[in-house]
N, C-alpha and C positions, 0 to 999 in steps of 0.2 A: 525141411530145408530144400529138397529137390523141387517141391511145388513152388516155393517162392522164387527160386532161380528160374524155373520154367515160365512163370508168369512175368517175371522181369524181362526175360528174353523176348517173349511174345509182345509185350508192350513196346519194347525198343524197336522191334521189327515193324510194328504197326505205325509208330510215330515216325520212324526213319523212312518209310515208304511213301510219304506224302508226295503227290505229284508236283513237280516243279514247273515253272514257267517255261524253261528251256525244252521241256518234253513236247510242247505244242508247236504248231507252225506260227512263226512270227511274221506278220505282214507289215512291211514298211512302205510308206508313201511319202517320199521326200524326207522330211525331218520327223514325221509322225509315224507311230507304229501301233499295232493292235494285235493282241493274242486272243483269238476267238476261243471261247470256252474257259478263259482264265480272267480276262480283264473285265472291269465293271463298265457300265454304259457311259460313265463320265469321260472315258477316252474318246468317245464319239464326238465330243465337242471340238476336237482338233482335226478330225478326218471327215471329209464330205462323203457320206454314204447315201446311196439311193434308198435302201431299206435295211431294217435290222429286226431281229427278235431277241428276246432275253428271257431269263428265268431267275428265280430267287434261290440262292444257295441256302445251306443250313444256317448261316449267320444272317440271313435276310438281306444279303447283298444282291443287287441286280447285275447279273453276269450276262454278257453278250454271247449268244450261241449261234447267231447267223448274221452275216452282213452281205450286202451286194454293193459293189463299187464300180462305177463307170470311170475308166482311166481318163477319158477325154474331159471329165469334169474336174480333174486335178491339175490343170495347167502344166502339162508335160513334165510332171515330177517323175523321178526314177521310182520304179517299183521293185521291191525285193521280197523274196520268200526266204526267211531266215537271213543268211548273208549272200544269197544267190541273186544276182541282178537278172530280172526277167527281161528278155529281149524279144523272144518269139515263142509261140505256143509249142511248136514241134521241138525246138531246141531245149526248152525248159522241161518238156515231158521226157525227152531223151536223157538229159543230164540228171534229173531228180527221180527218175524211175517211175514216172506216171503212166497212165493209160491214155493213148492218143486216139481220139475219135474223129474220123474225117467223113462227115456226111453233111452236105450243105454248109461247108465251112469247117474249120478246125476247132476242137475243144480238147482240153487235157484235164484229167482227173488225178489228183494226188491225194493219197490218204495214208493215215497211220492210226494205230490203236493207242489211245491214251486213256488210262484209267477206265478200261472196259467200255469205252465209247470211241466212235470214229471221228477223227479230226480230218475234215475233207476240204480241199481247195479245188475249185473248178475254174479253169481259165477258158474264156470264150473269145472267138474272133467275130468280127462284123462281116456277115455274109454279103453285105452290100458294098464293102470296101474292095479296092483293087488288091490289097494285100490281106488275104484271109488268114494268114498266119500271125498277124499282129494282134496282140492282146487288146481287146476292147472292154471286156467286162470280167470282173473277178467275183466269185461267190465263195465264201468260206463258212463252214458250219461245223458244229460240234454236237453230234447226236448219238 
């Protein structure tokens, strides 16, 4: 009886611990959003990305694990990380607890551990722009 109860509890824990979409970073560009590491490549039909990579999950679904987006290609749409509106690199880094790198322009690295892998977002400025703190390019990966 104890073995059946123990097995039932272990199965409940394993099934109940499935990673949810809310655990990942959610990137929103205007009305379109993507969750790298969770969403399939079909969501890329609605977002203009410069490049991406993907992998096949256990169910043979093609899941996006890297994207690169230039914000200037998105026609001045608002950009959000989760529900946070990104306005500048340094402010976003400060508010979301990222690591700010200032060398030939600004960059910010945000990361968190999701299901034993890192969900990473890197925000880059344009070093040729007058405002090097403005977000020019976004890279998101799940590795």
